[in-house]
Backbone of each chain as ProteinMPNN parsed JSONL, in Angstrom:
{"seq_chain_A": "XXXXXXXXXXXXXXXXXXXXXXXXXXXXXXXXXXXXXXXXXXXXXXXXXXXXXXXXXXXXXXXXXXXXXXXXXXXXXXXXXXXXXXXXXXXXXXXXXXXXXXXXXXXXXXXXX", "coords_chain_A": {"N_chain_A": [[59.663, 135.731, 37.484], [59.966, 138.996, 37.22], [61.591, 141.486, 37.348], [62.126, 145.311, 36.452], [64.76, 147.347, 36.089], [65.137, 151.678, 36.549], [67.853, 152.99, 35.164], [67.328, 155.947, 34.589], [67.575, 156.448, 36.754], [70.156, 157.008, 37.498], [70.753, 155.137, 40.132], [73.41, 154.369, 42.802], [75.084, 151.385, 43.125], [73.998, 149.69, 45.59], [71.3, 151.083, 46.374], [69.859, 149.867, 44.191], [69.779, 147.392, 44.789], [68.359, 146.982, 46.657], [65.941, 148.153, 46.241], [65.054, 145.791, 44.359], [65.094, 143.806, 45.437], [63.246, 145.052, 47.185], [60.624, 145.19, 45.422], [60.932, 142.647, 44.68], [59.72, 141.133, 47.855], [57.546, 142.354, 47.379], [55.9, 141.322, 45.122], [56.042, 138.592, 45.42], [54.776, 138.83, 48.209], [51.624, 139.502, 47.365], [51.784, 137.666, 45.301], [51.234, 135.185, 47.188], [48.642, 136.43, 49.013], [47.253, 136.247, 47.054], [47.202, 133.492, 46.069], [47.758, 132.895, 44.011], [48.673, 131.252, 40.527], [50.799, 130.793, 39.531], [52.829, 130.125, 41.832], [54.002, 127.735, 43.172], [55.217, 126.387, 41.284], [56.683, 128.633, 40.858], [58.066, 128.38, 42.793], [59.546, 125.878, 43.74], [61.125, 125.96, 41.334], [63.278, 127.108, 41.832], [63.076, 130.517, 43.115], [63.106, 131.663, 40.643], [64.616, 134.277, 38.615], [65.248, 137.711, 37.122], [66.402, 140.229, 35.482], [65.99, 143.463, 34.475], [65.969, 145.977, 32.403], [65.245, 149.833, 31.988], [64.972, 152.864, 30.195], [63.983, 154.902, 31.331], [61.186, 156.82, 33.069], [59.135, 156.286, 31.125], [58.67, 154.286, 29.921], [59.275, 152.345, 31.72], [56.165, 152.436, 33.305], [54.65, 151.915, 30.889], [55.851, 149.318, 30.434], [54.533, 148.096, 33.096], [51.398, 149.318, 33.347], [50.941, 147.293, 31.277], [51.112, 144.811, 31.884], [49.017, 144.779, 33.643], [47.066, 145.206, 32.347], [46.937, 142.433, 31.238], [46.274, 141.039, 33.457], [48.695, 140.337, 34.83], [50.569, 139.247, 37.889], [51.917, 142.273, 39.588], [54.009, 144.815, 40.329], [54.284, 147.914, 41.571], [57.664, 149.891, 42.486], [58.115, 152.737, 44.799], [60.161, 154.742, 45.477], [61.143, 155.9, 49.241], [63.129, 157.749, 48.923], [65.176, 159.01, 50.994], [67.673, 159.286, 50.67], [69.619, 159.26, 47.907], [68.074, 159.913, 45.619], [65.079, 161.444, 44.53], [62.043, 161.657, 46.871], [59.671, 159.415, 46.995], [59.751, 158.426, 43.743], [59.28, 156.535, 40.858], [60.505, 154.145, 41.037], [60.985, 150.981, 39.916], [59.427, 148.241, 38.264], [57.955, 145.337, 39.212], [56.99, 142.007, 37.933], [55.526, 138.91, 38.354], [54.872, 135.894, 39.94], [54.519, 134.396, 36.484], [52.965, 133.774, 34.023], [55.844, 132.536, 31.943], [55.695, 132.931, 28.592], [53.638, 134.802, 28.635], [54.888, 137.287, 30.376], [57.587, 137.066, 29.291], [56.269, 138.664, 26.627], [55.779, 140.743, 27.545], [58.243, 141.933, 28.046], [60.48, 141.517, 26.155], [61.804, 142.743, 24.956], [63.034, 144.459, 25.604], [66.526, 144.946, 27.969], [69.231, 143.506, 29.666], [70.521, 144.323, 33.14]], "CA_chain_A": [[59.807, 137.175, 38.195], [61.245, 139.75, 36.358], [61.952, 143.135, 38.241], [62.319, 146.033, 35.944], [64.986, 149.016, 36.683], [65.249, 152.5, 36.417], [68.65, 153.26, 34.947], [68.057, 157.057, 34.503], [67.749, 158.0, 38.086], [71.501, 156.665, 38.232], [71.12, 155.128, 41.162], [74.591, 153.657, 43.154], [74.262, 149.783, 43.11], [73.18, 149.363, 47.365], [70.441, 151.674, 45.974], [69.742, 149.036, 42.603], [69.31, 146.064, 45.237], [67.227, 148.005, 47.457], [64.299, 148.377, 45.164], [64.551, 145.189, 43.613], [64.723, 143.526, 47.006], [61.791, 145.002, 47.515], [59.708, 143.953, 44.593], [60.791, 140.537, 45.135], [58.932, 141.059, 48.585], [56.128, 142.505, 47.606], [55.414, 140.503, 44.24], [56.235, 136.94, 47.015], [53.268, 138.742, 49.006], [50.276, 139.972, 46.621], [51.083, 135.762, 44.843], [50.487, 134.508, 48.448], [47.432, 136.87, 49.172], [45.948, 136.217, 44.928], [47.021, 132.067, 45.347], [48.207, 132.915, 42.088], [48.695, 129.384, 40.533], [51.993, 129.731, 39.094], [53.836, 130.826, 42.506], [54.376, 126.56, 44.205], [56.282, 125.65, 40.63], [58.227, 128.708, 41.285], [59.637, 128.158, 44.466], [59.591, 124.843, 43.771], [62.428, 125.771, 40.517], [64.457, 128.136, 42.275], [62.681, 131.594, 43.194], [63.922, 132.845, 40.065], [64.169, 135.959, 39.233], [65.289, 138.376, 36.406], [66.276, 142.196, 36.522], [65.827, 144.234, 33.225], [67.18, 148.212, 32.898], [64.313, 150.347, 30.913], [65.872, 153.895, 30.286], [63.009, 156.288, 31.796], [59.847, 157.058, 33.865], [57.383, 156.233, 31.288], [58.915, 152.834, 29.741], [59.08, 151.648, 32.744], [55.086, 152.504, 33.2], [54.145, 151.641, 30.278], [55.326, 148.053, 30.952], [53.324, 147.711, 34.219], [50.167, 148.766, 32.771], [51.217, 146.6, 30.411], [50.786, 143.538, 33.391], [48.152, 144.813, 34.329], [45.593, 145.014, 31.252], [47.459, 141.634, 30.451], [46.202, 139.527, 34.618], [49.524, 139.924, 35.71], [50.607, 140.37, 39.082], [52.688, 142.917, 39.242], [54.06, 146.278, 41.372], [55.706, 149.446, 41.034], [58.115, 150.362, 43.522], [58.723, 154.351, 44.974], [61.455, 155.056, 47.049], [61.089, 156.974, 50.142], [63.402, 158.762, 49.245], [66.192, 159.35, 52.13], [69.197, 158.332, 50.54], [70.449, 159.782, 46.183], [66.852, 160.073, 44.644], [63.493, 162.142, 44.789], [60.82, 160.967, 47.65], [58.49, 159.222, 45.623], [60.264, 158.261, 42.151], [59.174, 155.807, 40.891], [61.936, 152.843, 40.446], [61.451, 149.744, 39.735], [58.677, 147.586, 38.566], [58.35, 143.939, 39.242], [56.315, 141.122, 37.267], [55.26, 137.54, 38.186], [54.951, 135.077, 39.424], [53.417, 134.095, 36.074], [53.722, 132.254, 32.3], [56.794, 133.3, 31.43], [55.132, 133.999, 27.248], [53.007, 136.316, 29.276], [56.187, 137.758, 30.378], [58.088, 137.556, 27.986], [55.597, 139.376, 25.663], [55.691, 143.234, 27.618], [59.761, 142.313, 28.26], [61.408, 140.753, 25.33], [63.279, 143.916, 24.288], [64.103, 144.833, 27.253], [68.151, 144.322, 28.363], [69.344, 143.098, 31.192], [71.05, 144.863, 34.023]], "C_chain_A": [[60.728, 137.377, 38.004], [61.156, 140.904, 37.247], [62.952, 143.966, 36.808], [62.852, 147.583, 36.419], [65.134, 150.727, 36.218], [66.622, 152.698, 36.243], [69.052, 155.452, 34.973], [68.015, 158.072, 36.155], [68.7, 157.836, 38.871], [71.268, 155.965, 39.968], [72.255, 153.613, 41.827], [73.501, 151.95, 43.011], [73.524, 149.567, 44.429], [72.145, 149.431, 46.782], [69.461, 150.622, 44.859], [68.636, 147.898, 43.538], [68.254, 146.164, 46.087], [65.446, 147.915, 47.058], [64.25, 147.405, 44.354], [64.322, 143.915, 44.649], [63.262, 143.616, 47.84], [60.401, 144.855, 46.652], [59.619, 142.68, 44.544], [59.916, 140.367, 45.848], [57.275, 141.358, 48.642], [55.377, 141.148, 46.643], [54.876, 138.941, 45.861], [54.575, 137.827, 47.644], [51.447, 138.873, 48.631], [50.19, 138.068, 45.596], [50.774, 135.076, 45.576], [49.478, 134.963, 48.479], [46.263, 136.342, 48.31], [46.423, 134.211, 45.057], [47.143, 132.328, 44.58], [49.067, 131.109, 41.621], [49.98, 129.623, 40.326], [53.072, 130.132, 39.997], [54.559, 129.152, 43.234], [56.069, 126.949, 42.92], [57.106, 127.3, 41.144], [58.907, 129.068, 42.072], [59.74, 127.446, 44.284], [61.159, 125.196, 42.351], [63.412, 126.972, 41.225], [64.136, 129.571, 42.127], [63.288, 132.107, 41.451], [63.861, 133.97, 39.132], [65.16, 136.729, 38.417], [64.599, 139.827, 36.34], [66.867, 142.106, 35.137], [66.134, 145.553, 33.515], [65.563, 148.12, 31.839], [64.933, 152.008, 31.568], [64.843, 155.245, 30.961], [61.2, 155.848, 32.094], [58.388, 155.872, 32.205], [57.15, 154.597, 30.577], [58.529, 152.086, 30.698], [57.197, 151.381, 33.255], [54.304, 151.709, 32.16], [54.021, 150.044, 30.334], [54.463, 148.303, 31.703], [51.968, 147.471, 33.82], [49.77, 148.225, 31.551], [50.521, 145.089, 30.481], [49.595, 143.674, 33.365], [46.655, 144.712, 33.35], [46.015, 143.089, 31.362], [46.618, 140.453, 32.287], [47.217, 139.893, 35.018], [49.728, 139.828, 36.685], [51.624, 140.848, 38.698], [52.646, 144.036, 40.246], [54.847, 147.135, 40.945], [56.13, 149.405, 42.998], [58.389, 151.739, 44.02], [59.286, 153.521, 45.704], [61.365, 156.378, 47.928], [61.751, 157.841, 49.985], [64.411, 159.541, 49.956], [67.15, 159.45, 51.738], [68.418, 158.872, 48.94], [69.403, 160.772, 46.046], [65.326, 161.128, 45.499], [62.311, 161.254, 45.948], [59.608, 160.55, 46.716], [58.599, 158.673, 44.247], [60.101, 156.783, 41.649], [60.25, 155.25, 40.234], [62.115, 151.405, 39.862], [60.028, 149.162, 40.052], [58.662, 146.26, 38.11], [56.548, 143.014, 38.401], [56.436, 140.032, 37.461], [54.89, 136.942, 39.828], [53.99, 134.29, 37.845], [53.673, 133.072, 34.545], [55.39, 132.654, 31.922], [56.922, 133.221, 29.325], [55.232, 134.56, 27.529], [54.19, 137.297, 29.482], [55.938, 138.195, 29.661], [57.873, 138.729, 26.77], [55.905, 140.728, 26.217], [57.558, 142.997, 27.98], [60.45, 142.016, 27.446], [61.987, 142.035, 24.924], [63.32, 144.806, 24.956], [65.217, 144.102, 27.501], [68.515, 144.139, 29.752], [70.221, 143.791, 32.036], [72.268, 144.743, 34.335]], "O_chain_A": [[61.831, 136.857, 38.177], [60.148, 140.869, 37.953], [63.988, 143.545, 36.294], [62.208, 148.545, 36.839], [65.295, 150.713, 34.998], [67.09, 152.618, 37.379], [70.085, 156.09, 35.178], [68.198, 159.222, 36.556], [68.771, 158.08, 40.076], [71.782, 156.575, 40.906], [72.122, 152.416, 41.57], [72.336, 151.564, 42.903], [72.343, 149.238, 44.319], [71.621, 148.372, 46.439], [68.243, 150.804, 44.885], [67.46, 147.596, 43.336], [67.323, 145.36, 46.131], [64.332, 147.693, 47.532], [63.51, 147.63, 43.396], [63.357, 143.159, 44.531], [62.574, 142.911, 48.579], [59.327, 144.482, 47.124], [58.704, 141.865, 44.424], [59.004, 139.673, 45.401], [56.321, 140.988, 49.326], [54.624, 140.281, 47.086], [53.993, 138.636, 46.663], [53.458, 137.349, 47.446], [50.453, 138.528, 49.271], [49.174, 137.437, 45.304], [50.041, 134.158, 45.21], [48.698, 134.162, 47.964], [45.074, 136.102, 48.521], [45.97, 133.539, 44.131], [46.242, 131.839, 43.898], [49.711, 130.261, 42.238], [50.688, 128.766, 40.856], [54.147, 130.475, 39.505], [55.628, 129.297, 43.827], [57.193, 127.384, 43.17], [58.135, 127.166, 41.807], [59.921, 129.756, 42.19], [60.905, 127.46, 44.682], [62.201, 124.577, 42.567], [64.309, 127.522, 40.587], [64.699, 130.133, 41.188], [63.985, 133.121, 41.414], [62.776, 134.54, 39.018], [66.27, 136.539, 38.914], [63.543, 140.379, 36.648], [67.691, 141.327, 34.657], [66.466, 146.092, 34.572], [64.989, 147.188, 31.277], [65.22, 152.327, 32.722], [65.191, 156.425, 30.949], [60.401, 155.043, 31.616], [57.378, 155.179, 32.332], [56.133, 153.902, 30.582], [57.608, 151.271, 30.636], [56.88, 150.229, 33.553], [53.412, 150.931, 32.498], [52.966, 149.411, 30.316], [53.435, 148.776, 31.219], [51.35, 146.407, 33.787], [48.752, 148.452, 30.897], [49.81, 144.454, 29.701], [48.923, 142.691, 33.052], [45.547, 144.264, 33.646], [44.996, 142.455, 31.638], [46.49, 139.236, 32.156], [46.98, 139.955, 36.225], [48.857, 140.547, 37.175], [52.331, 140.376, 37.807], [51.645, 144.293, 40.915], [55.811, 147.13, 40.179], [55.542, 149.147, 44.048], [59.36, 152.064, 43.336], [59.185, 152.423, 46.25], [61.467, 157.54, 47.534], [61.491, 158.884, 50.585], [64.573, 160.711, 49.607], [67.926, 159.835, 52.613], [67.208, 158.919, 48.723], [69.511, 161.986, 46.217], [64.904, 161.302, 46.642], [61.854, 160.17, 45.584], [58.876, 161.203, 45.973], [57.566, 158.462, 43.611], [60.845, 155.913, 42.1], [60.816, 155.644, 39.214], [63.147, 150.867, 39.459], [59.42, 149.24, 41.119], [59.124, 145.889, 37.031], [55.393, 143.44, 38.418], [57.436, 139.575, 36.906], [54.675, 137.724, 40.754], [52.926, 133.707, 38.055], [54.33, 132.072, 34.253], [55.297, 133.735, 31.34], [58.0, 133.416, 28.762], [56.207, 135.3, 27.394], [54.363, 138.137, 28.598], [55.114, 138.982, 29.194], [58.712, 139.414, 26.185], [56.232, 141.687, 25.518], [58.16, 144.053, 28.175], [61.591, 142.208, 27.867], [63.076, 141.841, 24.385], [63.696, 145.957, 24.733], [65.212, 142.877, 27.373], [68.025, 144.662, 30.753], [71.189, 143.946, 31.291], [72.723, 145.366, 35.295]]}, "seq_chain_B": "XXXXXXXXXXXXXXXXXXXXXXXXXXXXXXXXXXXXXXXXXXXXXXXXXXXXXXXXXXXXXXXXXXXXXXXXXXXXXXXXXXXXXXXXXXXXXXXXXXXXXXXXXXXXXXXXX", "coords_chain_B": {"N_chain_B": [[65.611, 144.894, 58.168], [68.579, 142.68, 56.975], [70.795, 143.427, 54.026], [73.613, 141.476, 53.413], [76.301, 142.476, 50.753], [78.73, 140.666, 48.612], [81.687, 142.148, 47.711], [84.136, 140.974, 46.164], [83.145, 138.928, 44.841], [82.543, 140.024, 42.59], [80.025, 141.175, 41.056], [77.946, 141.345, 38.699], [75.741, 144.701, 38.358], [73.463, 144.413, 38.006], [73.046, 140.871, 38.7], [73.852, 141.357, 41.392], [71.405, 142.823, 42.321], [69.09, 140.255, 42.283], [70.549, 138.771, 44.082], [70.221, 140.169, 45.906], [67.756, 140.197, 46.183], [66.921, 137.184, 46.159], [67.487, 136.583, 48.473], [65.708, 138.597, 50.419], [62.955, 137.865, 50.054], [63.599, 135.009, 50.529], [64.426, 135.489, 53.385], [61.637, 136.687, 54.252], [59.727, 134.788, 54.151], [61.131, 132.577, 55.908], [60.485, 134.273, 58.225], [57.956, 134.211, 58.238], [56.861, 131.943, 58.404], [58.08, 131.374, 60.518], [56.327, 132.724, 62.532], [58.429, 135.044, 63.385], [57.809, 137.14, 65.464], [58.565, 140.357, 64.724], [58.148, 140.498, 62.907], [55.774, 141.825, 61.182], [56.095, 144.844, 62.72], [57.846, 145.742, 60.975], [56.163, 145.216, 58.673], [54.564, 146.613, 57.909], [56.503, 149.129, 58.841], [56.876, 150.498, 55.743], [58.663, 148.002, 54.975], [61.632, 148.409, 55.682], [65.364, 147.984, 54.284], [68.377, 147.26, 54.371], [71.777, 147.694, 53.081], [74.468, 145.609, 52.26], [77.713, 145.55, 52.386], [80.18, 142.816, 51.539], [84.318, 142.6, 51.888], [84.962, 139.71, 51.319], [84.371, 135.875, 51.272], [85.394, 134.344, 54.318], [84.187, 136.807, 56.281], [81.837, 137.079, 55.53], [80.572, 134.656, 56.231], [81.133, 134.265, 58.876], [79.348, 136.412, 59.844], [77.115, 135.962, 58.958], [77.223, 133.45, 60.822], [77.173, 134.811, 63.594], [74.637, 135.735, 63.488], [73.15, 133.364, 63.452], [73.364, 132.012, 65.701], [72.958, 134.282, 67.875], [70.223, 133.832, 67.211], [68.511, 135.065, 65.634], [66.18, 135.476, 62.385], [67.751, 134.725, 59.998], [69.857, 134.282, 56.5], [71.709, 132.339, 54.447], [72.456, 132.937, 50.327], [73.397, 131.054, 47.945], [74.877, 131.768, 44.571], [72.715, 129.72, 41.644], [74.765, 129.988, 39.641], [74.821, 130.459, 36.603], [75.465, 132.008, 35.296], [77.818, 134.389, 34.897], [79.13, 133.829, 37.669], [81.207, 131.426, 40.131], [78.902, 127.886, 40.034], [76.829, 127.341, 43.518], [78.645, 129.173, 44.126], [78.498, 131.144, 47.685], [76.677, 134.208, 48.216], [75.395, 136.025, 49.307], [73.688, 137.362, 52.379], [70.809, 136.808, 54.246], [69.829, 139.284, 57.169], [66.898, 139.777, 59.469], [64.2, 139.954, 59.676], [64.582, 142.462, 62.239], [65.323, 142.622, 65.905], [66.709, 146.382, 66.21], [68.958, 146.867, 67.384], [69.872, 144.192, 68.16], [70.822, 143.208, 65.121], [72.298, 145.102, 64.719], [74.307, 144.931, 65.978], [76.024, 142.395, 64.84], [76.547, 144.081, 62.793], [77.744, 146.563, 62.592], [79.804, 147.352, 61.43], [80.346, 147.277, 59.36], [80.572, 148.267, 55.872], [77.799, 149.957, 53.606], [76.486, 148.88, 51.243]], "CA_chain_B": [[66.063, 143.356, 57.413], [70.15, 143.89, 56.49], [71.617, 142.206, 53.965], [75.114, 141.609, 52.847], [76.226, 141.198, 49.58], [80.263, 140.336, 48.733], [82.205, 142.34, 47.055], [84.715, 140.051, 45.671], [83.162, 138.045, 43.42], [83.193, 141.053, 41.15], [79.484, 140.813, 40.517], [77.391, 143.172, 37.861], [74.847, 145.309, 39.539], [72.132, 142.815, 38.511], [73.769, 139.54, 39.671], [74.102, 141.586, 43.082], [70.155, 142.882, 42.589], [69.029, 139.421, 42.285], [71.053, 137.962, 45.212], [68.932, 140.346, 46.542], [66.039, 140.139, 46.092], [66.632, 136.408, 46.585], [68.017, 136.88, 49.965], [64.822, 138.94, 50.98], [62.177, 136.905, 50.03], [64.167, 134.34, 52.267], [63.602, 136.374, 54.666], [60.378, 136.475, 54.35], [59.375, 133.96, 53.918], [60.796, 132.304, 56.76], [59.953, 134.367, 59.045], [56.307, 133.619, 57.54], [57.018, 130.563, 58.878], [57.819, 130.427, 62.492], [55.791, 133.987, 63.379], [58.721, 136.362, 63.858], [57.725, 138.612, 66.515], [59.543, 141.823, 63.99], [57.418, 140.747, 60.575], [54.656, 142.892, 61.451], [56.291, 146.098, 62.98], [58.638, 145.686, 59.605], [55.625, 145.635, 57.8], [53.935, 148.251, 58.649], [56.817, 150.487, 59.035], [58.022, 149.769, 54.854], [60.069, 147.029, 54.748], [63.031, 148.829, 55.425], [65.686, 147.06, 54.155], [69.438, 148.332, 54.406], [72.622, 146.562, 51.626], [75.8, 146.328, 52.862], [79.215, 144.672, 51.357], [82.283, 142.555, 52.517], [85.177, 141.992, 51.225], [85.707, 137.63, 51.11], [83.271, 134.461, 52.532], [85.185, 134.56, 55.294], [83.817, 138.125, 56.635], [80.365, 137.19, 55.737], [80.347, 133.382, 56.984], [81.152, 134.892, 60.211], [78.315, 137.473, 60.514], [75.741, 134.543, 59.507], [77.119, 132.837, 62.398], [76.705, 135.72, 64.717], [73.276, 135.979, 63.697], [72.263, 132.209, 64.282], [74.467, 131.703, 67.402], [72.748, 135.418, 68.334], [68.788, 133.235, 67.265], [68.356, 135.974, 64.923], [66.076, 135.011, 61.062], [69.016, 134.871, 59.064], [70.354, 133.289, 55.211], [72.435, 131.979, 52.807], [72.15, 132.936, 49.217], [74.284, 130.805, 46.851], [74.056, 131.429, 43.037], [73.328, 128.64, 40.699], [75.743, 129.504, 39.157], [74.236, 129.697, 35.316], [76.419, 133.361, 34.977], [79.019, 135.494, 35.7], [80.634, 133.514, 38.802], [80.621, 129.235, 40.387], [77.423, 127.444, 40.917], [77.319, 127.235, 45.028], [79.307, 130.733, 45.768], [78.112, 132.139, 48.471], [77.133, 135.248, 47.364], [74.619, 137.266, 50.128], [73.262, 136.751, 53.806], [70.25, 138.405, 54.399], [69.441, 138.961, 58.564], [66.085, 140.249, 59.935], [63.433, 141.544, 60.416], [64.736, 141.579, 64.153], [65.219, 143.936, 67.138], [67.754, 147.104, 65.281], [70.064, 146.846, 67.643], [71.019, 142.96, 67.763], [71.462, 142.798, 64.236], [73.146, 146.596, 64.782], [75.595, 143.906, 66.938], [76.496, 141.717, 63.668], [76.767, 144.705, 61.092], [77.768, 147.804, 62.368], [81.113, 147.201, 61.464], [80.26, 147.061, 57.778], [79.988, 150.056, 55.612], [76.938, 150.196, 52.426], [77.4, 148.587, 48.964]], "C_chain_B": [[67.838, 144.42, 56.821], [70.377, 142.528, 55.298], [72.458, 141.988, 52.876], [75.288, 140.949, 51.713], [77.893, 140.967, 49.514], [80.026, 140.568, 47.491], [83.346, 141.701, 45.901], [84.841, 138.338, 45.181], [82.843, 138.813, 42.544], [81.415, 140.751, 40.115], [78.33, 141.93, 39.837], [76.23, 143.586, 38.898], [73.37, 145.068, 39.176], [72.314, 142.167, 38.847], [73.328, 140.5, 40.68], [72.58, 141.708, 43.73], [69.213, 141.584, 42.85], [69.323, 138.841, 43.787], [69.916, 139.198, 45.859], [67.64, 140.629, 47.189], [65.506, 138.377, 46.522], [66.362, 136.1, 48.63], [66.266, 137.089, 50.772], [63.823, 138.173, 50.85], [62.448, 135.358, 50.88], [63.616, 134.438, 53.098], [62.281, 136.062, 55.421], [59.655, 136.08, 54.435], [59.649, 132.693, 54.613], [60.591, 133.015, 57.911], [58.38, 134.873, 58.545], [56.339, 132.659, 58.857], [57.037, 129.868, 60.024], [57.856, 131.91, 62.549], [56.41, 135.165, 63.983], [58.175, 137.566, 64.534], [57.555, 140.148, 65.711], [58.864, 141.725, 63.276], [56.597, 142.022, 60.656], [55.059, 144.309, 61.72], [57.718, 146.186, 61.243], [57.701, 145.767, 58.219], [55.265, 146.932, 57.074], [54.773, 149.726, 58.454], [57.865, 150.511, 57.318], [58.861, 148.963, 54.593], [60.985, 147.402, 54.932], [64.056, 147.484, 54.93], [66.812, 147.657, 53.507], [70.614, 147.254, 53.943], [73.8, 146.997, 52.469], [76.848, 145.238, 52.235], [79.796, 144.395, 52.417], [83.084, 141.974, 51.275], [85.686, 140.762, 50.828], [84.451, 136.818, 51.921], [83.659, 134.403, 53.735], [84.243, 135.911, 56.433], [82.22, 137.402, 56.414], [79.907, 136.069, 55.893], [80.494, 133.819, 58.638], [80.036, 135.534, 60.132], [77.069, 136.525, 60.37], [76.038, 134.311, 60.794], [76.664, 132.889, 63.48], [75.003, 135.679, 64.814], [72.766, 134.793, 64.057], [72.975, 132.177, 65.261], [73.516, 133.154, 67.99], [70.72, 134.752, 68.139], [67.774, 134.364, 66.346], [67.701, 135.202, 63.241], [67.138, 135.402, 60.072], [69.075, 133.502, 57.823], [70.728, 133.053, 54.797], [72.076, 132.458, 51.696], [73.239, 132.175, 48.57], [73.949, 130.548, 45.614], [73.81, 130.013, 42.691], [74.195, 128.823, 39.365], [75.572, 129.914, 37.118], [75.49, 130.96, 34.635], [77.034, 133.873, 35.889], [80.256, 134.715, 37.196], [80.311, 131.749, 38.982], [79.899, 129.569, 40.721], [78.023, 127.459, 42.155], [77.625, 128.987, 45.125], [78.662, 131.259, 46.579], [77.9, 133.568, 48.252], [76.35, 136.316, 47.905], [74.306, 136.929, 51.325], [72.49, 138.146, 53.776], [69.775, 137.795, 56.414], [68.648, 139.894, 59.301], [64.794, 139.015, 59.18], [63.496, 141.028, 62.009], [65.025, 143.101, 64.612], [66.824, 144.878, 66.44], [69.342, 146.489, 66.413], [70.901, 145.235, 68.123], [71.029, 142.833, 66.137], [72.57, 144.227, 63.865], [74.797, 146.212, 64.914], [76.604, 143.79, 65.754], [77.504, 142.962, 62.918], [77.206, 145.843, 61.351], [79.063, 148.292, 62.12], [81.232, 147.916, 59.62], [79.596, 148.273, 56.949], [78.677, 149.385, 54.188], [77.455, 149.817, 51.317], [76.611, 149.724, 48.414]], "O_chain_B": [[68.178, 145.569, 56.535], [70.246, 141.313, 55.441], [72.198, 142.213, 51.694], [74.953, 139.815, 51.37], [78.394, 141.137, 50.625], [79.269, 140.14, 46.62], [83.244, 142.095, 44.739], [85.604, 137.374, 45.119], [82.816, 138.289, 41.431], [81.381, 140.319, 38.962], [77.967, 143.005, 40.315], [75.895, 143.001, 39.928], [72.37, 145.4, 39.813], [71.789, 142.224, 39.959], [72.111, 140.406, 40.841], [72.218, 141.241, 44.811], [68.416, 141.813, 43.759], [68.412, 138.508, 44.544], [68.795, 138.851, 46.233], [66.964, 141.036, 48.134], [64.399, 138.079, 46.969], [65.56, 135.686, 49.468], [65.69, 136.225, 51.433], [63.718, 137.535, 51.897], [61.665, 134.784, 51.636], [62.654, 133.862, 53.605], [61.951, 135.541, 56.487], [58.629, 136.659, 54.792], [58.938, 131.719, 54.369], [60.483, 132.252, 58.871], [57.965, 136.029, 58.632], [55.878, 132.792, 59.991], [56.603, 128.814, 60.488], [58.93, 132.508, 62.604], [55.859, 136.019, 64.678], [58.154, 138.728, 64.129], [56.656, 140.945, 65.98], [58.612, 142.753, 62.648], [56.913, 143.099, 60.151], [54.464, 145.139, 61.032], [58.195, 147.277, 60.93], [58.074, 146.15, 57.11], [55.55, 147.744, 56.194], [54.345, 150.839, 58.149], [59.096, 150.534, 57.336], [59.86, 149.252, 53.934], [61.789, 146.744, 54.272], [63.746, 146.304, 55.091], [66.716, 148.349, 52.493], [70.515, 146.086, 54.319], [74.091, 148.032, 53.068], [76.525, 144.195, 51.666], [80.002, 144.926, 53.509], [82.806, 141.314, 50.273], [86.681, 140.656, 50.111], [83.82, 137.164, 52.92], [82.761, 134.385, 54.577], [83.691, 135.458, 57.436], [81.535, 137.291, 57.431], [78.684, 136.051, 55.755], [79.63, 133.451, 59.434], [79.308, 134.716, 60.694], [76.232, 136.299, 61.244], [75.414, 134.752, 61.759], [76.106, 132.079, 64.219], [74.301, 135.616, 65.824], [71.916, 134.836, 64.947], [72.675, 133.329, 65.573], [73.33, 132.807, 69.157], [69.929, 135.247, 68.942], [66.547, 134.423, 66.419], [68.489, 134.41, 62.725], [67.159, 136.474, 59.467], [68.66, 132.348, 57.934], [70.265, 133.544, 53.768], [70.857, 132.573, 51.821], [74.286, 132.816, 48.669], [73.172, 129.668, 45.242], [74.465, 129.122, 43.232], [74.289, 128.085, 38.384], [76.485, 129.445, 36.437], [76.217, 130.74, 33.666], [76.966, 133.901, 37.117], [81.423, 134.913, 37.534], [79.556, 131.03, 38.327], [79.609, 130.596, 41.334], [79.243, 127.544, 42.298], [77.089, 129.81, 45.867], [78.0, 132.164, 46.071], [78.919, 134.239, 48.087], [76.376, 137.418, 47.358], [74.762, 135.801, 51.51], [72.728, 139.338, 53.586], [69.537, 136.671, 56.856], [69.247, 140.825, 59.84], [64.67, 137.949, 58.577], [63.024, 140.111, 62.682], [64.993, 144.198, 64.055], [67.857, 144.25, 66.21], [70.374, 145.895, 66.1], [72.102, 145.103, 68.359], [71.546, 141.724, 66.002], [73.4, 144.285, 62.958], [75.849, 146.655, 64.454], [77.573, 144.515, 65.529], [78.69, 142.893, 62.595], [77.194, 146.543, 60.338], [79.458, 149.402, 62.477], [81.966, 148.713, 59.036], [78.598, 148.959, 57.172], [78.839, 148.198, 53.901], [78.417, 150.168, 50.634], [76.708, 150.025, 47.224]]}, "name": "protein", "num_of_chains": 2, "seq": "XXXXXXXXXXXXXXXXXXXXXXXXXXXXXXXXXXXXXXXXXXXXXXXXXXXXXXXXXXXXXXXXXXXXXXXXXXXXXXXXXXXXXXXXXXXXXXXXXXXXXXXXXXXXXXXXXXXXXXXXXXXXXXXXXXXXXXXXXXXXXXXXXXXXXXXXXXXXXXXXXXXXXXXXXXXXXXXXXXXXXXXXXXXXXXXXXXXXXXXXXXXXXXXXXXXXXXXXXXXXXXXXXX"}
């Protein structure tokens, strides 16, 4: 599971943490509902989560589009905007669980947050 | 759902985000398994997650003990320690979903991360 966070919104640590938590629960929920074949091994291997960063909306949405095109489990997170940032702003994208090589293809150029 | 992060470990933003994501999935998983009566309303209200901070192991574990004593859904997160911090270190505690007043009793003195 990979979670990608936008840095250009200048979110604080707590806001970033809540967006990552939203993404992780959203991916887990959709993986359960779709009987994702990678879910069991992900659960058994300590539910690994890698947190990456991008510096723009455009890069974030292009990674998400790539994930959907490749039939990966993926989600977008939009903030309710009660604090810090504009309501509805896209803050994060989550991808997985899935084959590591499939996710890597989309995210290998991105840096760790 | 409240997630409490230790600040005394000096974790980076990405590490904090992954600990919060671990806690959120863990709470969601246990809430599903235990048919937590607060799960549905939490899901329908946008799955709110509040990220708080403590500055020591002792405070963190006392909040967790309080949650268990009050029969709240709660989890501890320990880091695999592959990066940044000692393996097995307790990094975060999650509580909820539950009655807001029950969680507030335990966490109202803690500050937002």
